[in-house]
C-alpha positions in Angstrom: 1.8 -9.8 -9.9 2.3 -7.1 -12.5 -1.0 -5.5 -11.4 0.2 -5.5 -7.8 3.4 -3.7 -8.8 1.5 -1.2 -10.9 -0.9 -0.4 -8.0 2.1 -0.1 -5.7 3.8 2.4 -8.0 0.6 4.3 -8.4 0.2 4.5 -4.6 3.8 5.7 -4.3 3.2 8.5 -6.8 0.0 9.5 -5.0 1.9 9.6 -1.6 4.6 11.8 -3.2 2.0 14.2 -4.6 0.2 14.4 -1.3 3.4 15.1 0.6 4.4 17.8 -1.9 1.0 19.4 -1.6 1.2 19.3 2.2 4.6 20.9 2.1 3.4 23.7 -0.2 0.3 24.3 2.0 2.4 24.4 5.2 4.7 26.9 3.5 1.9 29.1 2.3 -0.2 28.8 5.5 1.2 27.2 8.6 -2.3 26.2 9.6 -3.3 24.2 6.5 -7.0 24.1 7.7 -7.2 27.7 6.5 -7.0 26.4 3.0 -9.9 24.0 3.4 -13.5 25.1 2.9 -16.5 23.8 4.7 -17.8 21.7 1.7 -14.3 20.0 1.5 -14.4 19.1 5.2 -18.0 17.7 4.9 -16.9 15.7 1.9 -13.9 14.4 3.8 -16.1 13.2 6.6 -18.6 11.6 4.2 -15.7 9.6 2.6 -14.6 8.2 5.9 -16.3 4.8 5.6 -14.9 4.2 2.1 -11.4 5.2 3.1 -11.4 2.9 6.1 -12.9 0.1 4.1 -10.1 0.6 1.5 -7.5 0.6 4.2 -8.8 -2.6 5.7 -8.6 -4.3 2.3 -5.0 -3.0 1.9 -4.0 -4.2 5.4 -5.1 -7.8 4.5 -3.9 -7.9 0.8 -0.5 -6.1 1.1 2.5 -6.0 3.4 2.6 -2.2 3.0 3.4 -0.4 6.3 0.4 1.0 8.2 1.7 4.5 7.8 1.9 4.2 4.0 -1.6 2.8 3.9 -2.9 5.7 6.0 -1.3 8.1 3.5 -2.7 6.1 0.5 -6.3 6.4 1.7 -5.9 10.1 2.5 -4.8 10.5 6.1 -2.1 13.0 6.9 -1.7 11.8 10.4 -1.2 8.2 11.6 -2.8 8.9 14.9 -6.0 10.2 13.2 -6.0 7.1 11.0 -5.6 4.8 14.0 -8.4 6.5 15.8 -10.8 6.4 12.9 -10.0 2.8 12.1 -10.5 1.7 15.8 -13.8 3.6 15.9 -15.0 1.7 12.8 -13.5 -1.8 13.5 -13.1 -1.9 17.2 -9.4 -2.7 17.0 -6.2 -1.0 15.8 -5.0 -1.5 12.2 -2.1 -3.6 13.6 -4.5 -5.9 15.5 -6.8 -6.1 12.5 -3.9 -7.1 10.2 -2.7 -9.8 12.7 -6.2 -11.3 13.2 -7.2 -11.2 9.5 -3.9 -12.6 8.2 
């Protein structure tokens, strides 16, 4: 129980840091893709299976909202997360959570 609370607090801190970084990036360059380099984009694509696997685990183990889970695993857009999840699992995160619970 204590570990679950610690992980939840850690995820909240990470979400806050990501949101702060996004706000700064949007302020400095409205198109935040200008700040990303090609190697960073390739690495992000390479990490996709691990991020989706982590999201699937969180969907089953926690009652965290899908939007928060998407942010936790590194997605800035819920629609992009839903699309990637559906491509991997053949169902939406909501359907996955309902069927796996």
